[in-house]
N, CA, C and O atoms as a DFTB+ gen file, in Angstrom:
788 C
 N C O
     1  1      99.873     123.766      91.237
     2  2      99.583     123.306      89.903
     3  2      99.525     124.502      89.177
     4  3      98.898     125.426      89.695
     5  1     100.173     124.717      87.827
     6  2      99.744     125.767      86.834
     7  2      98.406     125.748      86.457
     8  3      97.647     124.788      86.324
     9  1      98.174     127.219      86.267
    10  2      96.632     127.507      85.676
    11  2      96.853     127.739      84.449
    12  3      97.637     128.601      84.052
    13  1      96.010     126.802      83.544
    14  2      95.901     126.977      82.080
    15  2      94.427     127.516      81.735
    16  3      93.468     127.529      82.507
    17  1      94.463     127.969      80.367
    18  2      93.068     128.515      80.221
    19  2      91.636     127.710      80.644
    20  3      90.583     128.045      81.185
    21  1      92.140     126.594      80.148
    22  2      90.779     125.409      80.851
    23  2      90.587     125.135      82.155
    24  3      89.431     124.918      82.517
    25  1      91.630     125.088      83.091
    26  2      91.343     125.138      84.415
    27  2      90.941     126.223      84.941
    28  3      90.177     126.135      85.902
    29  1      91.343     127.517      84.459
    30  2      90.678     128.822      85.049
    31  2      89.402     129.072      84.756
    32  3      88.625     129.723      85.454
    33  1      89.109     128.418      83.435
    34  2      87.665     128.754      83.177
    35  2      86.763     127.618      84.074
    36  3      85.558     127.770      84.276
    37  1      87.328     126.779      84.437
    38  2      86.478     125.704      85.367
    39  2      86.575     125.434      86.674
    40  3      86.038     124.545      87.336
    41  1      87.519     126.528      87.067
    42  2      87.846     126.552      88.662
    43  2      86.828     127.528      89.428
    44  3      86.310     128.485      88.851
    45  1      86.636     127.282      90.478
    46  2      85.577     128.192      91.370
    47  2      86.538     128.879      92.264
    48  3      87.193     128.156      93.015
    49  1      86.722     130.113      92.302
    50  2      87.663     130.793      92.957
    51  2      87.470     130.738      94.368
    52  3      88.457     130.660      95.099
    53  1      86.093     130.774      94.931
    54  2      85.839     130.352      96.274
    55  2      85.631     129.001      96.689
    56  3      85.268     128.787      97.846
    57  1      85.812     128.088      95.908
    58  2      85.589     126.532      96.256
    59  2      84.396     126.079      96.256
    60  3      84.173     124.921      96.608
    61  1      83.089     127.199      95.726
    62  2      81.848     126.379      95.871
    63  2      81.603     125.437      94.791
    64  3      82.393     125.426      93.848
    65  1      80.659     124.686      94.808
    66  2      80.508     123.394      93.840
    67  2      79.747     124.234      92.512
    68  3      78.520     124.332      92.500
    69  1      80.382     124.677      91.680
    70  2      79.678     124.970      90.288
    71  2      79.545     123.636      89.447
    72  3      80.029     122.543      89.742
    73  1      78.884     123.916      88.480
    74  2      78.518     123.090      87.482
    75  2      79.608     122.306      86.878
    76  3      80.298     123.062      86.195
    77  1      80.070     121.006      86.854
    78  2      81.164     120.542      86.229
    79  2      80.972     119.890      84.883
    80  3      80.166     118.960      84.904
    81  1      81.576     120.185      83.608
    82  2      81.107     120.030      82.468
    83  2      82.251     118.980      81.998
    84  3      83.446     119.134      82.250
    85  1      81.677     117.835      81.242
    86  2      82.756     116.829      80.642
    87  2      82.672     117.338      78.853
    88  3      81.843     118.053      78.288
    89  1      83.642     116.775      78.425
    90  2      83.646     116.834      77.010
    91  2      83.096     115.614      76.380
    92  3      83.671     114.537      76.540
    93  1      82.208     115.696      75.798
    94  2      81.425     114.633      74.826
    95  2      82.422     114.395      73.548
    96  3      83.037     115.299      72.981
    97  1      82.466     112.928      73.184
    98  2      83.217     112.908      72.035
    99  2      82.578     111.741      71.140
   100  3      81.916     110.861      71.690
   101  1      82.740     111.744      70.047
   102  2      82.446     110.438      69.309
   103  2      83.202     109.241      69.223
   104  3      84.178     109.208      69.973
   105  1      83.000     108.214      68.480
   106  2      83.746     106.972      68.666
   107  2      85.253     106.944      68.366
   108  3      86.042     106.122      68.831
   109  1      85.572     108.038      67.456
   110  2      87.000     108.490      67.173
   111  2      87.573     109.298      68.312
   112  3      88.775     109.427      68.079
   113  1      87.316     109.774      69.205
   114  2      87.787     110.661      70.182
   115  2      87.539     112.088      69.742
   116  3      88.058     112.940      70.463
   117  1      86.843     112.515      68.692
   118  2      86.555     113.749      68.445
   119  2      85.460     114.533      69.399
   120  3      84.383     114.064      69.768
   121  1      85.895     115.605      69.657
   122  2      85.112     116.502      70.582
   123  2      83.877     117.065      69.691
   124  3      83.959     117.832      68.731
   125  1      82.684     116.473      70.268
   126  2      81.346     116.958      69.878
   127  2      80.471     117.540      70.730
   128  3      79.277     117.537      70.428
   129  1      80.853     118.062      71.783
   130  2      79.922     118.995      72.801
   131  2      80.388     118.807      74.056
   132  3      81.483     118.288      74.273
   133  1      79.529     119.248      75.044
   134  2      79.700     119.087      76.396
   135  2      78.432     118.640      77.238
   136  3      77.320     118.711      76.714
   137  1      78.560     118.256      78.323
   138  2      77.371     117.472      79.083
   139  2      77.800     117.791      80.603
   140  3      78.972     117.786      80.982
   141  1      76.888     118.017      81.273
   142  2      77.231     118.183      82.797
   143  2      77.494     116.570      83.323
   144  3      77.017     115.574      82.779
   145  1      78.109     116.581      84.157
   146  2      78.951     115.490      84.669
   147  2      78.140     114.308      85.295
   148  3      78.434     113.142      85.035
   149  1      77.275     114.591      85.994
   150  2      76.338     113.683      86.481
   151  2      75.539     113.190      85.345
   152  3      75.352     111.977      85.242
   153  1      74.987     114.114      84.375
   154  2      73.921     113.607      83.388
   155  2      74.791     112.676      82.398
   156  3      74.303     111.707      81.817
   157  1      75.877     113.003      82.296
   158  2      76.792     112.171      81.151
   159  2      76.773     110.890      81.814
   160  3      76.507     109.985      81.023
   161  1      77.001     110.443      83.213
   162  2      77.126     109.222      83.854
   163  2      75.792     108.467      83.912
   164  3      75.779     107.254      84.117
   165  1      74.449     109.321      83.697
   166  2      73.182     108.563      83.901
   167  2      72.971     107.821      82.791
   168  3      73.214     108.270      81.670
   169  1      72.412     106.400      83.037
   170  2      72.060     105.592      82.052
   171  2      71.142     106.195      80.817
   172  3      70.144     106.868      81.075
   173  1      71.516     105.930      79.547
   174  2      72.461     104.742      79.059
   175  2      73.944     105.390      79.247
   176  3      74.921     104.661      79.075
   177  1      74.095     106.604      79.559
   178  2      75.755     107.359      79.445
   179  2      75.724     107.900      78.119
   180  3      75.134     107.496      77.118
   181  1      76.499     108.926      78.306
   182  2      76.899     109.649      77.044
   183  2      78.718     109.449      77.060
   184  3      79.463     109.531      78.037
   185  1      79.031     109.202      75.796
   186  2      80.313     109.018      75.553
   187  2      81.075     110.236      75.744
   188  3      80.790     111.258      75.119
   189  1      82.288     110.167      76.800
   190  2      82.850     111.359      77.182
   191  2      84.269     111.072      77.246
   192  3      84.618     109.903      77.409
   193  1      85.226     112.098      77.127
   194  2      86.683     112.047      77.476
   195  2      87.096     111.785      78.836
   196  3      86.639     112.489      79.737
   197  1      88.004     110.742      79.116
   198  2      88.568     110.608      80.684
   199  2      89.865     110.284      80.530
   200  3      90.469     110.286      79.458
   201  1      90.344     109.979      81.689
   202  2      91.780     109.620      81.835
   203  2      92.112     108.635      82.791
   204  3      91.418     108.652      83.808
   205  1      93.068     107.716      82.714
   206  2      93.365     106.702      83.731
   207  2      94.845     106.814      84.010
   208  3      95.558     106.802      83.006
   209  1      95.465     106.925      85.227
   210  2      97.019     106.774      85.538
   211  2      97.160     105.796      86.279
   212  3      96.373     105.338      87.107
   213  1      98.380     105.393      85.931
   214  2      98.951     104.053      86.562
   215  2     100.368     104.543      87.125
   216  3     101.299     104.707      86.336
   217  1     100.510     104.759      88.399
   218  2     102.189     105.251      88.699
   219  2     102.571     104.175      89.506
   220  3     101.900     103.517      90.301
   221  1     104.067     104.070      89.097
   222  2     104.849     103.030      90.002
   223  2     105.771     103.518      90.681
   224  3     106.256     104.603      90.361
   225  1     106.242     102.769      91.846
   226  2     107.431     103.116      92.600
   227  2     108.691     102.588      91.847
   228  3     108.621     101.981      90.779
   229  1     109.919     102.894      92.546
   230  2     111.243     102.442      92.075
   231  2     111.301     100.712      91.797
   232  3     112.005     100.201      90.926
   233  1     110.477     100.014      92.657
   234  2     110.411      98.654      93.012
   235  2     109.422      98.150      92.051
   236  3     109.260      96.930      92.076
   237  1     108.703      98.845      91.182
   238  2     107.887      98.300      90.204
   239  2     106.439      97.937      90.587
   240  3     105.584      97.327      89.945
   241  1     106.409      98.490      91.821
   242  2     104.811      98.464      92.483
   243  2     104.049      99.453      92.110
   244  3     104.442     100.611      91.975
   245  1     102.567      98.931      91.863
   246  2     101.718     100.034      91.293
   247  2     100.754     100.448      92.579
   248  3     100.084      99.747      93.338
   249  1     100.960     101.850      92.506
   250  2     100.025     102.625      93.414
   251  2      98.821     102.502      93.147
   252  3      98.459     102.919      92.046
   253  1      97.824     101.902      94.049
   254  2      96.384     101.923      93.903
   255  2      96.030     102.896      94.913
   256  3      96.724     103.310      95.843
   257  1      94.644     103.250      94.536
   258  2      94.042     104.347      95.664
   259  2      92.481     103.632      95.872
   260  3      91.862     103.152      94.922
   261  1      91.963     103.650      97.290
   262  2      90.754     103.269      97.535
   263  2      89.918     104.774      97.498
   264  3      90.283     105.767      98.128
   265  1      88.775     104.708      96.655
   266  2      87.884     105.885      96.468
   267  2      87.466     106.256      97.827
   268  3      87.091     105.358      98.582
   269  1      87.488     107.456      98.217
   270  2      86.660     108.027      99.314
   271  2      85.204     107.275      99.326
   272  3      84.677     106.797      98.322
   273  1      84.647     107.258     100.659
   274  2      83.280     106.774     100.732
   275  2      82.415     107.721     100.485
   276  3      81.289     107.374     100.127
   277  1      82.710     109.056     100.609
   278  2      81.858     110.149     100.273
   279  2      81.650     110.515      98.894
   280  3      80.964     111.480      98.559
   281  1      82.296     109.674      98.024
   282  2      82.328     109.962      96.411
   283  2      80.908     109.542      95.846
   284  3      80.370     108.546      96.330
   285  1      80.423     110.093      95.071
   286  2      79.035     109.874      94.433
   287  2      78.837     108.714      93.676
   288  3      77.787     108.082      93.560
   289  1      80.036     108.457      93.117
   290  2      80.327     107.397      92.187
   291  2      81.351     106.180      92.604
   292  3      82.518     106.493      92.839
   293  1      80.995     104.940      92.695
   294  2      81.784     104.000      93.203
   295  2      82.681     104.349      94.482
   296  3      83.910     104.361      94.409
   297  1      82.067     104.597      95.512
   298  2      82.632     105.015      96.712
   299  2      83.322     103.752      97.447
   300  3      82.663     102.714      97.405
   301  1      84.420     103.713      98.038
   302  2      84.933     102.789      98.849
   303  2      85.505     101.716      98.069
   304  3      85.946     100.788      98.748
   305  1      85.629     101.585      96.567
   306  2      86.168     100.733      95.907
   307  2      87.622     100.924      95.562
   308  3      87.893     102.113      95.392
   309  1      88.810      99.955      95.382
   310  2      89.888     100.249      95.064
   311  2      90.080     100.327      93.360
   312  3      89.413      99.677      92.555
   313  1      91.030     101.170      93.073
   314  2      91.015     101.405      91.612
   315  2      92.558     101.958      91.242
   316  3      93.434     101.858      92.101
   317  1      92.799     102.434      90.177
   318  2      94.015     102.570      89.618
   319  2      94.409     103.946      90.394
   320  3      93.616     104.499      91.156
   321  1      95.768     104.461      90.112
   322  2      96.321     105.471      90.986
   323  2      95.520     106.687      90.896
   324  3      95.465     107.407      91.893
   325  1      94.866     107.025      89.791
   326  2      94.173     108.483      89.724
   327  2      93.215     108.199      88.252
   328  3      93.673     107.647      87.252
   329  1      92.145     108.587      88.356
   330  2      91.284     108.750      87.114
   331  2      90.328     109.703      87.293
   332  3      89.933     109.975      88.427
   333  1      89.782     110.404      86.037
   334  2      89.145     111.465      86.076
   335  2      88.753     111.978      84.663
   336  3      89.027     111.233      83.722
   337  1      88.099     113.254      84.385
   338  2      87.731     114.002      83.283
   339  2      88.367     115.044      82.982
   340  3      88.277     115.927      83.835
   341  1      89.219     115.377      81.747
   342  2      89.632     116.697      81.754
   343  2      88.692     117.857      81.429
   344  3      87.802     117.542      80.639
   345  1      88.680     118.932      81.788
   346  2      87.613     119.844      81.530
   347  2      87.544     120.167      80.204
   348  3      88.612     119.887      79.659
   349  1      86.673     120.676      79.388
   350  2      86.371     120.870      78.005
   351  2      87.633     121.713      77.711
   352  3      87.955     122.610      78.490
   353  1      88.290     121.466      76.698
   354  2      89.350     122.058      76.097
   355  2      90.811     121.781      76.715
   356  3      91.839     122.171      76.161
   357  1      90.782     120.988      78.053
   358  2      92.141     120.684      78.608
   359  2      92.535     119.550      77.987
   360  3      91.789     118.643      77.620
   361  1      93.976     119.616      77.844
   362  2      94.422     118.349      77.251
   363  2      94.445     117.035      78.313
   364  3      94.789     117.164      79.488
   365  1      94.098     115.972      77.819
   366  2      94.352     114.853      79.021
   367  2      95.337     114.688      79.611
   368  3      95.189     114.420      80.803
   369  1      96.696     114.765      79.096
   370  2      97.977     114.706      79.830
   371  2      98.011     115.936      81.120
   372  3      98.378     115.659      82.262
   373  1      97.601     117.191      80.732
   374  2      97.441     118.172      81.936
   375  2      96.615     117.876      82.689
   376  3      96.825     118.140      83.873
   377  1      95.377     117.227      82.314
   378  2      94.375     116.746      83.428
   379  2      94.850     115.738      84.275
   380  3      94.711     115.838      85.494
   381  1      95.531     114.540      83.623
   382  2      96.071     113.646      84.388
   383  2      96.995     114.191      85.471
   384  3      96.898     113.897      86.662
   385  1      97.772     114.897      85.018
   386  2      98.747     115.580      86.123
   387  2      98.246     116.412      87.215
   388  3      98.782     116.429      88.323
   389  1      97.092     117.186      86.863
   390  2      96.476     118.000      87.738
   391  2      95.679     117.250      88.796
   392  3      95.780     117.528      89.991
   393  1      94.855     116.256      88.308
   394  2      94.086     115.466      89.284
   395  2      94.999     114.644      90.108
   396  3      94.606     114.538      91.270
   397  1      96.292     113.930      89.791
   398  2      97.050     113.270      90.431
   399  2      97.437     114.114      91.519
   400  3      97.463     113.535      92.605
   401  1      97.778     115.459      91.522
   402  2      98.214     116.530      92.419
   403  2      97.085     116.774      93.382
   404  3      97.252     116.745      94.602
   405  1      96.000     117.002      92.834
   406  2      94.785     117.413      93.659
   407  2      94.320     116.154      94.345
   408  3      93.770     116.408      95.417
   409  1      94.375     114.934      94.061
   410  2      93.867     113.595      94.859
   411  2      94.978     113.121      95.771
   412  3      94.713     112.689      96.893
   413  1      96.260     113.195      95.296
   414  2      97.255     112.421      96.005
   415  2      98.404     113.309      96.490
   416  3      99.345     112.792      97.092
   417  1      98.366     114.602      96.256
   418  2      99.297     115.479      96.825
   419  2     100.871     115.347      96.012
   420  3     101.848     115.943      96.464
   421  1     100.938     114.634      94.979
   422  2     102.189     114.511      94.389
   423  2     102.150     114.670      92.706
   424  3     101.166     114.448      91.999
   425  1     103.200     115.019      92.352
   426  2     103.393     115.249      91.055
   427  2     104.414     114.176      90.388
   428  3     105.610     114.102      90.670
   429  1     103.701     113.326      89.415
   430  2     104.453     112.306      89.052
   431  2     106.085     112.781      88.479
   432  3     106.296     113.817      87.848
   433  1     106.800     112.095      88.738
   434  2     108.351     112.397      88.391
   435  2     108.562     111.908      86.791
   436  3     109.473     112.415      86.136
   437  1     107.725     110.955      86.233
   438  2     107.619     110.581      85.100
   439  2     106.068     110.258      84.705
   440  3     105.312     109.578      85.400
   441  1     105.731     110.875      83.455
   442  2     104.153     110.467      82.930
   443  2     104.464     110.429      81.685
   444  3     105.244     111.241      81.189
   445  1     103.789     109.307      80.900
   446  2     104.001     109.100      79.563
   447  2     102.476     108.417      79.138
   448  3     101.791     107.644      79.808
   449  1     102.227     108.941      77.897
   450  2     101.031     108.391      77.406
   451  2     101.000     106.895      77.037
   452  3     102.014     106.321      76.639
   453  1      99.988     106.371      77.159
   454  2      99.976     104.832      77.081
   455  2      98.787     104.292      76.239
   456  3      98.319     103.172      76.442
   457  1      98.279     105.203      75.208
   458  2      97.160     104.739      74.265
   459  2      95.744     105.368      74.689
   460  3      95.574     106.434      75.283
   461  1      94.839     104.530      74.280
   462  2      93.584     104.985      74.567
   463  2      92.397     103.747      74.747
   464  3      92.596     102.760      74.038
   465  1      91.417     103.721      75.461
   466  2      90.449     102.430      75.397
   467  2      89.175     103.044      75.530
   468  3      89.023     104.010      76.279
   469  1      88.324     102.597      74.914
   470  2      86.627     102.840      74.915
   471  2      85.973     101.801      75.603
   472  3      86.151     100.625      75.287
   473  1      85.166     102.177      76.598
   474  2      84.431     101.130      77.125
   475  2      82.883     101.681      77.603
   476  3      82.515     102.856      77.563
   477  1      82.189     100.673      78.001
   478  2      80.922     101.178      78.533
   479  2      80.706     100.039      79.813
   480  3      80.408      98.867      79.580
   481  1      80.886     100.528      81.062
   482  2      80.704      99.738      82.193
   483  2      79.522     100.370      83.132
   484  3      79.714     101.338      83.868
   485  1      78.399      99.754      83.015
   486  2      77.327     100.094      84.119
   487  2      77.914      99.810      85.642
   488  3      78.657      98.840      85.791
   489  1      77.620     100.560      86.649
   490  2      77.743     100.584      87.914
   491  2      76.573     100.027      88.502
   492  3      75.557     100.719      88.578
   493  1      76.602      98.511      89.052
   494  2      75.254      97.945      89.629
   495  2      74.794      98.681      90.954
   496  3      73.593      98.707      91.219
   497  1      75.574      99.187      91.663
   498  2      75.222      99.644      92.893
   499  2      74.617     100.983      92.748
   500  3      73.566     101.260      93.326
   501  1      75.315     101.913      91.915
   502  2      74.498     103.074      91.703
   503  2      73.734     103.516      90.520
   504  3      73.227     104.630      90.388
   505  1      73.699     102.567      89.692
   506  2      73.037     102.803      88.547
   507  2      73.525     103.657      87.369
   508  3      72.940     103.642      86.286
   509  1      74.717     104.474      87.633
   510  2      75.357     105.171      86.694
   511  2      76.322     104.425      85.878
   512  3      76.811     103.365      86.269
   513  1      76.598     104.954      84.769
   514  2      77.188     104.169      83.720
   515  2      78.510     105.033      83.159
   516  3      78.433     106.199      82.771
   517  1      79.692     104.265      83.190
   518  2      80.733     104.817      82.496
   519  2      81.063     104.483      80.924
   520  3      81.623     103.487      80.467
   521  1      80.647     105.393      80.382
   522  2      80.693     105.379      79.091
   523  2      82.053     106.413      78.358
   524  3      81.927     107.521      77.837
   525  1      83.063     105.765      78.505
   526  2      84.123     106.699      78.294
   527  2      85.117     106.199      77.196
   528  3      85.382     105.006      77.043
   529  1      85.716     107.346      76.344
   530  2      86.981     107.379      75.527
   531  2      88.156     107.857      76.570
   532  3      88.449     109.019      76.852
   533  1      88.771     106.602      77.084
   534  2      89.735     106.862      78.181
   535  2      91.218     107.084      77.641
   536  3      91.683     106.303      76.810
   537  1      91.816     107.962      78.036
   538  2      93.441     108.328      77.740
   539  2      94.062     107.479      78.827
   540  3      93.642     107.520      79.984
   541  1      94.993     106.765      78.473
   542  2      95.740     106.205      79.595
   543  2      97.208     106.694      79.607
   544  3      97.800     107.139      78.624
   545  1      97.749     106.542      80.934
   546  2      99.106     107.447      81.385
   547  2      99.795     106.450      82.272
   548  3      99.208     105.856      83.177
   549  1     100.937     106.306      82.007
   550  2     101.946     105.416      83.051
   551  2     102.805     106.444      83.548
   552  3     102.922     107.542      83.003
   553  1     103.387     106.101      84.548
   554  2     104.786     107.105      85.113
   555  2     105.184     106.355      86.380
   556  3     104.975     105.189      86.716
   557  1     105.921     107.520      87.082
   558  2     106.888     106.787      88.434
   559  2     106.286     108.030      89.406
   560  3     106.090     109.191      89.047
   561  1     106.074     107.509      90.602
   562  2     106.148     108.590      91.532
   563  2     107.229     108.147      92.715
   564  3     107.497     107.010      93.102
   565  1     107.752     109.404      93.152
   566  2     108.969     109.309      94.100
   567  2     108.769     109.982      95.170
   568  3     109.619     109.884      96.055
   569  1     107.730     110.747      95.360
   570  2     107.744     111.858      96.708
   571  2     106.552     110.993      97.636
   572  3     105.928     109.985      97.303
   573  1     106.492     111.687      98.771
   574  2     105.586     111.256      99.825
   575  2     104.322     111.420      99.302
   576  3     104.082     112.485      98.733
   577  1     103.567     110.676      99.372
   578  2     101.820     110.889      99.265
   579  2     101.361     111.884     100.355
   580  3     101.815     111.830     101.498
   581  1     100.354     112.880      99.924
   582  2      99.577     113.590     100.579
   583  2      98.014     113.545     100.516
   584  3      97.386     114.604     100.518
   585  1      97.447     112.471     100.465
   586  2      96.027     112.113      99.903
   587  2      95.134     113.169     100.461
   588  3      95.207     113.440     101.659
   589  1      94.263     113.808      99.643
   590  2      93.142     114.550      99.957
   591  2      91.885     113.301     100.466
   592  3      91.325     112.489      99.729
   593  1      91.725     113.468     101.751
   594  2      90.704     112.584     102.309
   595  2      89.362     112.766     101.579
   596  3      88.801     111.727     101.231
   597  1      88.918     113.643     101.369
   598  2      87.478     113.966     100.662
   599  2      87.637     113.035      99.244
   600  3      86.612     112.779      98.612
   601  1      88.975     112.531      98.759
   602  2      88.956     111.933      97.346
   603  2      89.529     110.623      97.587
   604  3      89.122     109.793      96.774
   605  1      90.360     110.165      98.464
   606  2      91.042     109.101      98.731
   607  2      90.747     108.538      99.964
   608  3      90.811     109.320     100.912
   609  1      90.404     107.250     100.234
   610  2      90.104     106.640     101.482
   611  2      91.318     106.008     101.886
   612  3      91.642     106.086     103.071
   613  1      92.213     105.242     100.873
   614  2      93.639     104.891     101.377
   615  2      94.252     104.603     100.223
   616  3      93.735     104.748      99.115
   617  1      95.282     104.218     100.421
   618  2      96.304     103.704      99.323
   619  2      97.260     102.778      99.475
   620  3      97.666     102.644     100.629
   621  1      97.795     102.023      98.552
   622  2      98.656     100.981      98.673
   623  2      99.519     100.607      97.519
   624  3      99.024     100.490      96.398
   625  1     100.958     100.389      97.771
   626  2     101.719      99.995      96.376
   627  2     101.683      98.494      96.691
   628  3     101.855      97.933      97.773
   629  1     101.421      97.989      95.502
   630  2     101.080      96.388      95.140
   631  2     102.189      96.025      94.017
   632  3     102.515      96.790      93.110
   633  1     102.744      94.647      94.246
   634  2     103.161      93.854      93.084
   635  2     102.156      93.456      92.128
   636  3     100.965      93.712      92.303
   637  1     102.601      92.836      91.120
   638  2     101.434      92.222      90.231
   639  2     100.680      91.169      91.096
   640  3      99.456      91.202      91.223
   641  1     101.612      90.072      91.786
   642  2     101.221      88.912      92.359
   643  2     100.184      89.496      93.567
   644  3      99.188      88.821      93.830
   645  1     100.440      90.793      94.315
   646  2      99.522      91.075      95.379
   647  2      98.517      91.728      94.685
   648  3      97.445      91.623      95.282
   649  1      98.439      92.428      93.548
   650  2      97.318      92.804      92.977
   651  2      96.362      91.741      92.797
   652  3      95.267      91.796      93.357
   653  1      96.687      90.795      92.072
   654  2      96.084      89.456      91.791
   655  2      95.224      88.947      93.252
   656  3      94.033      88.639      93.305
   657  1      95.936      88.961      94.069
   658  2      95.422      88.498      95.407
   659  2      94.361      89.587      95.954
   660  3      93.280      89.213      96.407
   661  1      94.686      90.825      95.896
   662  2      93.544      91.646      96.284
   663  2      92.501      91.860      95.319
   664  3      91.396      92.169      95.764
   665  1      92.655      91.750      94.065
   666  2      91.441      91.674      93.191
   667  2      90.464      90.595      93.423
   668  3      89.255      90.827      93.398
   669  1      90.954      89.408      93.650
   670  2      90.097      88.163      93.987
   671  2      89.424      88.262      95.030
   672  3      88.378      87.622      95.134
   673  1      89.896      89.134      96.095
   674  2      89.044      89.189      97.459
   675  2      88.465      90.280      97.689
   676  3      87.655      90.282      98.615
   677  1      88.693      91.527      96.932
   678  2      88.399      92.771      97.192
   679  2      87.432      93.445      96.076
   680  3      87.319      92.958      94.951
   681  1      86.780      94.553      96.476
   682  2      85.999      95.367      95.495
   683  2      86.802      96.380      94.688
   684  3      87.220      97.338      95.338
   685  1      87.102      96.342      93.354
   686  2      87.445      97.116      92.590
   687  2      86.575      97.877      91.732
   688  3      85.399      97.516      91.678
   689  1      86.988      98.974      90.979
   690  2      85.899      99.787      90.327
   691  2      85.756      98.788      88.856
   692  3      86.520      97.922      88.429
   693  1      84.631      99.238      88.382
   694  2      84.119      98.415      87.291
   695  2      85.163      98.465      86.222
   696  3      85.501      97.469      85.582
   697  1      85.653      99.642      86.056
   698  2      86.701      99.959      84.668
   699  2      87.977      99.585      84.985
   700  3      88.786      99.681      84.062
   701  1      88.420      99.145      86.140
   702  2      89.784      98.941      86.450
   703  2      90.636      97.922      85.670
   704  3      91.798      98.129      85.321
   705  1      89.981      96.877      85.452
   706  2      90.724      95.661      84.697
   707  2      90.674      96.173      83.308
   708  3      91.756      96.080      82.728
   709  1      89.643      96.724      82.574
   710  2      89.658      97.238      81.340
   711  2      91.110      98.170      81.066
   712  3      91.961      98.003      80.192
   713  1      91.050      99.124      82.073
   714  2      92.090     100.164      81.623
   715  2      93.408      99.582      82.200
   716  3      94.439     100.116      81.790
   717  1      93.533      98.532      83.119
   718  2      94.921      98.156      83.317
   719  2      95.401      97.114      82.156
   720  3      96.602      96.941      81.949
   721  1      94.447      96.465      81.448
   722  2      94.825      95.484      80.518
   723  2      95.195      96.381      79.170
   724  3      96.080      96.113      78.358
   725  1      94.467      97.293      79.149
   726  2      94.711      98.400      77.844
   727  2      96.126      98.979      77.959
   728  3      96.812      99.130      76.948
   729  1      96.615      99.340      79.313
   730  2      97.792      99.694      79.585
   731  2      99.181      99.128      79.761
   732  3     100.277      99.676      79.871
   733  1      98.726      97.618      79.752
   734  2      99.683      96.710      80.222
   735  2     100.878      96.913      79.206
   736  3     102.012      97.050      79.665
   737  1     100.704      96.931      78.104
   738  2     102.088      97.126      77.077
   739  2     102.992      98.294      77.640
   740  3     104.190      98.139      77.879
   741  1     102.411      99.297      77.800
   742  2     103.331     100.532      78.363
   743  2     103.825     100.356      79.714
   744  3     104.836     100.956      80.080
   745  1     103.155      99.540      80.518
   746  2     103.346      99.349      81.883
   747  2     104.621      98.247      81.927
   748  3     105.580      98.343      82.692
   749  1     104.432      97.274      81.024
   750  2     105.645      96.460      80.739
   751  2     106.958      97.097      80.421
   752  3     108.050      96.678      80.806
   753  1     106.755      98.103      79.714
   754  2     108.031      98.669      78.958
   755  2     108.691      99.789      79.982
   756  3     109.817     100.283      79.949
   757  1     107.437     100.053      81.041
   758  2     108.058     101.083      81.992
   759  2     108.868     100.289      83.198
   760  3     109.910     100.718      83.694
   761  1     108.170      98.977      83.611
   762  2     108.590      98.762      84.665
   763  2     109.808      97.325      84.509
   764  3     110.507      96.903      85.430
   765  1     109.778      96.861      83.263
   766  2     110.542      95.934      82.798
   767  2     110.293      94.612      83.232
   768  3     109.528      94.464      84.185
   769  1     110.945      93.368      82.552
   770  2     110.156      92.041      82.508
   771  2     110.184      91.354      83.822
   772  3     109.494      90.355      84.025
   773  1     111.022      91.904      84.783
   774  2     111.074      91.233      86.199
   775  2     110.136      91.706      87.006
   776  3     110.075      91.297      88.165
   777  1     109.428      92.460      86.615
   778  2     108.284      93.341      87.659
   779  2     106.826      92.266      87.567
   780  3     105.888      92.191      88.361
   781  1     107.067      91.514      86.294
   782  2     105.679      90.681      86.395
   783  2     104.444      91.360      85.797
   784  3     103.500      90.574      85.710
   785  1     104.220      92.425      85.421
   786  2     103.215      92.807      84.902
   787  2     102.764      92.630      83.252
   788  3     101.689      93.077      82.854
C-alpha cells in the first residue's frame, strides 16, 4: 500500500503498539480534534470519523467478514467487508482502501463513495459505544482473499437472501444493519436490480 503523510505519521516502523488516535468530528462531519481510540469508544462515546466498506463479487454477492476473536471490540461477530477509522488527516477513501488490504489482503478493483451515516450504537457485551460519523464505500473484489487472522476470523460471499438467513440466526455487529441500509442505494446501483439488494 502507498505511504501517505497520514499513514507515515501514524504507523509504527517496528510494529510496536503505539497509541492510535481517531479524528473527532462535529454533527456535520467537520474535524474538531483527536482522541485515543479506546477512550473515544468508552461510554458515552465521542463522535468520531469512521468508514464502512461493502465489496461484491461479479455475481453480486456481498463479502462478509467475521471479526477475529482477539479483537477488543465486537469479537467473533459478522459484519460488512471492512470497517475502521481513518488516521487524523487521512482521507476516508484512502483509509478504506488501506484497511481492506491490511485485513483481507486484497485491493478493491472498484471503490466508490456511497454517502455518510451518523449513529450511536452501544455494544452490550463490551460496554463500548460506536458514536460515529461513518463514510460508506461500495465496490468490487476480484482477487483471491488473503485475510490477516489477527483481524479476520472467517469470510463469506452471500446473496441478499443468504444474508437475511444468516442475520436471523447469527450474531452481527451492532452497526451492521445501519450501515447496510444507508449504503443500499449505492449497492443497488452497483449490483443491478437482479441481485436483490
